[in-house]
Steps between C-alpha positions, in 0.01 A plus 500: 500500500657828393467797733495860402700598816869543419725263707674649795882522540728451794498857608122471559569249773760708686304562817219241530224607737445144620807283544442140630726207558486176689220257568154587392336504845298720738816703580547585138122592466542743792810645334309523161207681661738733688658596176185494280316781701759768445555394139127540441489842669801618298370392159138611558272434205778411261866414458697185537568294812795263464499183700829298517502142621750224565371185667541130512125462577276472791128512577286519185205650691724791607613552143132506397430763769770714377393441141144599579626830650672566165194410303273704723717812496559458120135509428418808711675786314524428130845662455684323786747234383658233713824355360665180623879443483617147595856468613711177511220251605126528462392154626173355597291762689704769341382392153134495642559870609646582159195360328290793638698741278406547135765350266601857385580577854722192574873532485792277609867581565767313294532139600191490720309172517134459560371171629146375450375193682191347646384573847619235745319327784624304791214354696436173685134388475410266778181302427359370828153428633176388356521467122224744421664767697841439345364621165470859627867530579607349169264733303619813696856413399405440136313836499807667643711351218254584239458859624888551518531364131239755383675787675836382367365483144353848527847626572648297219242662270579850610869428446467381145213713372632692196821294474604218265475253786182286518331364808584162361868592506483607865301206614754267330813663649391636837482169680886464466589868560534694178795743516504773237800722434443874437570479122267210458235679710519789253488271199189331652329827545479453881693828569559807285869541518828448687651790691 
């Protein structure tokens, strides 16, 4: 998908308003929100807000919360633009967060890798008691898995929408951790350019 917005250059990323690194967790979310509020106040109804991230992953639900903040504040004033710059490693939950930015607003630094994988679960299901009551516990776990798959696939769809990557590609490669180098990410249309 071609964009009418000219690509940004390195100088545009000199002083990012929101600079994040480390695990995607509630501490990162608090840091993100602390930096988001002044950035919103400074840009007002328009302008660019730069978000720079480096992460080996973390909690996908925290990534979705941060992403929803980006989506919400992008939709409010029509002239505000959130731009993402991934540095070194954008793995797992970091890729989920990146998926909330439009492709024309996604950038990576040279040599950065993004990693896409399926959500993981570690749970022991103990089935004990009368057989008819055991069904409820088994169904609850099945519903949890099905809901998690649906949420995961929504994120995959956001990530690949407008790119050369299909959902079939992601569903085939994600179970074994799909690593994509920055140049390949550009060629696949997952990001706009390398900075």
